[in-house]
C-alpha positions as CSV (number, residue, x, y, z in Angstrom):
1,M,9.6,-2.1,5.8
2,I,9.0,-1.4,1.8
3,L,11.6,-2.1,-0.9
4,D,10.9,-1.1,-4.9
5,T,11.7,1.3,-7.4
6,L,11.0,5.5,-7.5
7,Q,8.4,4.4,-10.5
8,N,6.5,2.7,-8.5
9,A,6.0,5.1,-5.7
10,H,2.4,5.8,-6.2
11,L,1.4,2.7,-5.0
12,Y,2.3,3.5,-1.6
13,Y,0.0,7.1,-1.6
14,G,-2.5,5.2,0.6
15,L,0.1,5.3,3.3
16,G,-0.7,8.9,3.7
17,P,-0.1,12.6,2.3
18,R,2.9,12.7,4.5
19,F,4.3,9.7,2.0
20,I,2.8,11.6,-0.9
21,K,4.9,14.6,-0.3
22,A,7.6,13.0,-0.1
23,F,7.2,10.7,-3.2
24,E,6.4,13.7,-4.9
25,Y,9.6,15.2,-3.9
26,L,12.2,12.6,-4.5
27,V,10.1,12.5,-8.0
28,N,10.0,16.3,-8.7
29,T,13.8,16.8,-7.4
30,D,17.0,17.1,-10.2
31,F,19.1,15.9,-7.0
32,N,22.2,15.8,-9.6
33,K,22.0,19.5,-8.8
34,V,21.3,19.6,-5.4
35,E,24.1,19.9,-2.6
36,K,24.7,18.0,0.5
37,G,22.0,19.2,3.1
38,R,19.4,19.2,4.9
39,Y,16.1,20.2,3.0
40,E,12.9,21.2,4.8
41,I,9.9,20.0,3.1
42,E,6.9,20.3,5.5
43,G,8.7,21.8,8.8
44,T,10.0,18.8,11.3
45,N,7.3,16.3,9.7
46,I,9.0,15.9,6.5
47,F,12.3,16.9,5.5
48,A,15.0,15.7,3.3
49,I,19.2,15.2,3.9
50,V,20.7,14.7,1.2
51,N,24.4,12.8,1.4
52,E,27.4,11.7,-0.6
53,Y,29.6,9.1,0.4
54,D,32.2,5.8,-0.4
55,T,30.2,2.3,0.8
56,I,31.9,0.5,3.4
57,D,32.5,-2.8,5.4
58,T,30.0,-4.3,7.8
59,E,32.8,-4.7,10.2
60,G,32.1,-2.8,13.4
61,E,28.4,-1.6,12.0
62,Q,25.4,-1.7,13.9
63,M,21.7,-1.8,12.8
64,E,19.9,1.5,13.7
65,S,16.3,2.2,14.2
66,H,14.0,5.2,14.9
67,R,11.1,6.1,17.2
68,K,9.7,9.6,16.3
69,Y,10.6,9.2,12.1
70,I,9.8,6.7,9.2
71,D,12.7,6.6,6.6
72,V,12.4,6.6,3.3
73,Q,16.0,6.1,1.6
74,Y,16.1,6.9,-1.9
75,I,19.3,5.8,-3.9
76,V,20.4,9.1,-6.2
77,K,23.6,7.2,-7.5
78,G,25.5,4.2,-7.0
79,E,24.6,1.3,-5.0
80,E,24.6,0.2,-1.5
81,L,23.6,-3.1,0.7
82,I,21.5,-2.3,3.7
83,G,21.0,-4.8,6.2
84,H,18.1,-5.2,8.1
85,D,15.8,-7.3,11.0
86,F,12.4,-6.7,12.6
87,L,12.7,-4.4,15.7
88,K,11.7,-7.7,18.3
89,Q,12.9,-7.9,21.9
90,Q,16.8,-6.5,21.1
91,I,18.4,-4.7,23.6
92,P,20.0,-1.5,22.4
93,S,23.7,-1.2,22.8
94,K,23.3,2.5,22.1
95,V,20.3,3.6,24.0
96,Y,17.7,5.7,22.5
97,E,18.6,9.7,22.1
98,E,15.4,11.7,21.5
99,E,17.2,14.5,20.5
100,T,19.0,12.2,17.5
101,D,16.2,10.2,17.3
102,F,18.2,7.2,16.8
103,M,19.4,4.0,18.8
104,L,21.9,0.9,18.0
105,F,22.0,-2.5,17.9
106,A,25.2,-5.0,18.0
107,E,22.9,-7.9,16.7
108,K,23.6,-8.8,12.9
109,P,20.8,-8.2,10.2
110,A,18.7,-11.3,9.3
111,F,19.0,-10.3,5.3
112,F,20.6,-7.6,3.1
113,S,19.0,-5.9,0.4
114,K,20.6,-4.4,-3.0
115,L,19.5,-1.2,-3.4
116,E,20.7,0.8,-6.6
117,Q,20.2,3.7,-8.5
118,G,16.6,4.6,-8.5
119,H,15.5,2.3,-5.5
120,F,14.2,3.6,-2.4
121,A,13.3,1.4,1.1
122,V,10.9,2.5,3.5
123,F,11.7,1.7,7.5
124,F,9.5,2.2,9.8
125,P,9.8,2.2,13.6
126,T,9.8,-1.5,13.9
127,D,12.2,-1.9,11.4
128,L,16.3,-2.4,12.2
129,H,18.6,-1.1,9.3
130,M,21.9,-0.8,8.7
131,P,22.8,1.2,5.4
132,N,25.9,2.0,3.8
133,I,27.3,-1.4,3.0
134,R,29.4,-2.3,0.2
135,V,28.2,-4.5,-2.7
136,G,31.9,-5.4,-3.3
137,T,34.5,-2.9,-3.1
138,P,33.5,0.6,-1.9
139,V,32.0,2.9,-4.6
140,P,30.8,6.5,-4.4
141,V,27.0,7.0,-3.7
142,K,24.5,9.9,-3.3
143,K,21.3,9.0,-1.3
144,V,18.4,11.1,0.0
145,V,17.0,10.2,3.2
146,I,13.4,12.0,3.7
147,K,12.5,11.8,7.1
148,I,8.3,11.3,7.8
149,G,7.6,12.0,11.2
150,V,5.3,9.1,12.5
151,S,2.7,11.7,14.5
152,I,-0.1,13.4,13.1
């Protein structure tokens, strides 16, 4: 996993051309003018999901993981905590569904990171994460999640 600010995105260009496209999309898009929804950047290899929501409590939440896509989660507006841990030998509480590229884990996060406007987190298939968690009281958040396909 990677945690940083968008102004440092160029430091991660060495991860490959898909990361370059993803970060350039984040840098060059005015998300104040972009509605909620899914936006293709490079077909199913790279796409963005723009979402708006109020942050929530950890109660009843579980960590998630993906196999086909890497998440780049960018905070446009607001702040949230994201719980995370490394995928080791945990047993999924919700088995992997290929169609949604999603599985859940009941374990509590090993640690939390606070993301604010302009921050991003990168979660690889070996990273468990629990996003959308409130810092204090619930606040509105606008977030872009870019999905980067792991296959070449």
